[in-house]
N, C-alpha and C positions, 0 to 999 in steps of 0.2 A: 249303038255305043258298045265298045269293047269292054271286057272285064277290067282291063287296065285303066280305061277311062273312068269306070265306075269307082274303082279303088281310089284313084286320084281325086275324084270329086268328094268321095266319102272323107278322105283324110284332109282335104281342103276345108271341110266344114268343121273340123275339130279345132279346139283352142291350140294355137301354136305352142304355148308353154307346156301344155299337157303332152303333146307329141315329143317335145324336147326332153321332158322328164322321162318318158318311157324309153326314148332313145339312150338317155344316159344310163338307165338301168341295164339295158341290153349291152352297152359297152362294158359296164362293170362285170356283168356275167361273163362276157367274152374274155375279159382279163382274168377272171377267176378260173375259167376253163383252161386258159393257156398256162397259168401257174400250175394247175393240177396235172397238166400233161408233162411239164418240165420237172416237177418234183421227183418222180420215180427215177429220172436220169441222174439227178443230183444225189439222191439218197435211196439207192435201190434196195437197201436192207429193210426199209419200212414199207408198209402197205398203205396205199392211198385209195383203196376201193371205196370205202365209205365216203371219202371226200368227193370222188367222182359221182357216186350215186346222189349225194346231196346236190351237187351242181346240176346234174341232169334233171332232178326233180324240180329245182328252181326254174329251169327253162320252161318246163311244162306249166308250173304254177303262174309264172310271170305271163306266159302267152294267154292262159285262160283269163286271168284277171284283167290284162290289158284289153283283150277282146271284149270283155264285158263292159269295161269302162267306156270304151270307144263306141260301143253299140247303144249306150244310153241307160237310163234308169231301169227299164224293165229287165234288161239282161243282167244288170248289176244286182238288183234285188233278187232275181232268181239265183244268181251265183251265191249270194250270202245265205239265202234260204237253204240251198244245198249244203253249204258249209255248216250251218246250224243243225241241219238234219243229221249229217254224218257225225258231227261232234256230239249231239245228244244221243245218238245211237251208241257211239263208243262209250259215253259215260254211263248210260243205263245198262249196257252189257257188262260193265265192270263193277258198278256199285252194288252193294248188297241190297237185294229186294226180296220180297216174300212171294211165294207161289201165287197167292191170291191177288197180287198187284198187277196181273196181266192187263186187266181192264184199265187201271190207272196209267199203265205205260202207253196203251192205245190212246188214252185221253191226252197224254203229254204230247204226242205227235199231232193231235187235233189242236192243242194250244199253239204249237208251232205254226200250223197252217193259218189259224186265226190271227196270230200276231203279225205275220208277214202280210196277211190280208189287209190289216190296217195301214201298213206301209204302202201297199199298192193303191189303196183308196185315199191315201194322204190324210188319214185321220190321226193327227199327232196326239191329241188329248186322250183318245181311246187307247192308243198304243202306250202312252205314258203310264196309265194306271192298270191296264189289263192284267199283266202278270204280277206286278208287285202287290196289287190289292185283291182283284177278283179271283185270280188263279190261286193266290196265297190262301184265300178263304175257301175256295171251291174244291181244290184238290184234297185237302184233309177231310172235308165233308164227304166227298165221294169215297175216300178210303174208309171212313167210318161206316158208311152205308154197306160196305162189304162185310161188316160184322166181325172182323178179326182185329184184336187189339195188341196182339204180340208184336213187339218191335214197331208199334204204330208211330210214335213220336219221331224216332230216328229215321224211319222210311219217309215220313212226310217231309222232314227237313231235307232229305236226300233229293227227293223229287223237286222241291222248290229251288234248291241250290243249282241243280242241273239245268232247270228251265231258265233261271235268271242268267246263269253263266253262258250257256250255249245258245240261247234264243234271244232273250231280252237285251243283253249287253252287246252281242254281235249285231243285233238289228239296228242299233244306233248308227253303225257304219253305213248300212243300207239306207237309212232314213236321210242321211246327208244328200243323197241323190235327188231328193224331193225339194231341195233348196231352189226357189224360183229364180228365173233368169234375171229378174229385176234387181237382185242383190248384186253388189259390186264384187264379182268373183273373178280373179285374174285368169284362172284356168277352168272356169265353169264349176258345176257341182262335182263333176268327175275329178277335178283337181283337188278338191277337199278330201275325197276318199283316197286318191292316189297318195297325197302327202301323209295322211294317217298311216297307210300301209308302209310307205317309205320310212317314216320316222320310227315306227314300231319295229320293223325288221332290221333297220340299220342299228338300232339300239341293241337288239339281240346279238347281231353279228359283232358289233363293236365290243360288247361285254365278253363275248367268246374269245375274240382275238386278243384283247388286252389281258384277259385271264391266262391265255396260253403263253403270252410273251413275258408277263411280269408277275403273274399270280403266285403268291407265296402264303398269304394269310387267309384261312378259310373264314367265310362269313356266316355260313349256316351248315356246319359239317354234318349235323344229324338229319337235315332235310334235303340239302343239295350239296354233296361233298365237293363237286367240281367248281362251285361258285366261290370266288375270292373277293376280298375287298378291292384289290387292284383292278380286277375285271369290272366290278360294279362301278367304281369311281371313274375308270377310264371310259367305260361305255356311257356313263352319265354325262361326262364332259363332252365326249364326241357327239352324242346325240343332241345334247343341249345346244352346241354350236351349230349343228346342222339345222335345227329348228329355228334358231335365231337368225341365221343368214339366209336360209333357203325358204323358210316359212312364208315370208311376204311375197315370194314369187308365185306360190300356189294358193295362198289363202289371203283373206282380207285382214288378218291379224296384224297388229303393230303395237308398239309401246308396251304398256303394262300387261295387256293380254298375252302378247307374244312372249314376254319375259316369264310370266307364270307358266305358260305352256312349255317353254324350254326347260324350266326347272322341274316341273312335276311329272311330265309325260314319261321321261325315261325311268323315273321311280315307279310309276304305275306299271310299266312294262316288266320291270324286275319283280314287282309284287305278284303280277299274274303268273309269271314263270315259277316263282317259288311256291306260290299257293297250289298250283297244279302239281308240283313235285311232292308237296306234302300229301295231297290226295292220293297220288299214285303210290307213295310209300305206305300209306294206310291200307290201301287195297292190296299192295304187294306185287305191283307190276312195274316194269321199267318204262314201257311205252303204252299208250292207250290203244294202239293197234299197229299194224304194219302196212297201212294204206298208202303211205308215201315213202318210197324207198329212200333210205338214208336219213329220214326225219322221224319215222315212227308213224303216229296217227295224226288225224286232223287236229285233235286237241293239243297234241304235242307242238304243232306248228302255230296254232291259233291261241295258245294259253296267254301270251302277253297281250294279244289284241282284245281278249275278253275284259281286260282292265283298262286298256288305253282307249278303246272306242267310246264308251260312255263319258269318260273324262274329257276327251277331245271334243266330243259333240257338245257337252254342256259348257265348256269354256268358249267354244265357237258361238253358242247361243247367247252367252253372257256378254261377250265382248265384240262380236262381229256380225251376227246374223239376226236380222229383224224377224224372220219367219218363225223362229222358235223362241 
C-alpha cells in the first residue's frame, strides 16, 4: 500500500463534516493570505508585516491542531497538555513569585502532569475536583512548609489562578475528546473540539475586525484601550450567529441549549481576553512571550479559550452529552 493510499484511507475514516470544516478554515486562511498580499499594492505607505506574520502563524497553528484532531484523542490531549505547559510557563515566568517558591513551581508542573493523566485515564470525577479542591488546599500547605510567610497569601493565590486558568480550564477542551462514540455526535468528539476552537477564534477575529471598521467608543480604556463597544457588540452578534447556524453541524446542541451557547460563549471569550489584559497590565508587559510571531505568547492566543472551554464543556454536559 502506497503512502497516498494510506492517507486516503485515513481521511476516509474521518467524519466528513469534520473534514469539510477544516477545509473551510483552510479556504478562509487562503483568502486572508491573498488579501495580505494585495494590501501593500493598494496602500504601499502602510506596513503589513505584522499581518503577514499573524497569518503565517495561523497556518502553523491550524496545521498542528488539525493534525491532532484527525489523529484522535491521544494526540489532541498531548497537544493541549503542551499548550497548558507553555501557558503555565509563561505565566509563572511573569508572575511575581518568591525565591523560596522554586519547589512550589516544580510542584505546579507536577500538577499539570497529574491533571492530564486523569484525562488520559478518563477519570472525569478525579479531574473535576483535583485542582479546585485538593491542589487548592495542598499547594498553600506546601508553601507553608517552606517556612516563609512574606507575601504568602498573594503568592498562593497567584499559583492557584495560574493552575486553574492554564491547566484546569484548558483541560476541559481536551476532555471533550473522551466523549464516547455512542453519543450522537455529528462530527465525532473531534468535531466538538473543532467547533469550540472555531467559535472562540472567530469571536476574537470578529471583534477585532468590527472594532477596526466601526470602533469609536472605548469599552475598557484603562484595561484594554483598543477594545470598543462596536467591536464587542459586532463580534458578539457575528459569533452568536455562527454558533446558532453552524453549531448543529458539529455538535448535538439544539433549541434552548444552542441559544444559550450562542449568547454566552462570545461574552466568555471577551471576558477571557480582557482578564488576561488586566493581568498583563498589572505585571507591566504587553505580551506574555514572543513564542508565536505576530501573536505574542501562547497565553495571548489562548486567553479567550481559558474562559470559553469550561463554559462550552459544561453547557454541552448539561444539554447534550450523557457522558458528563
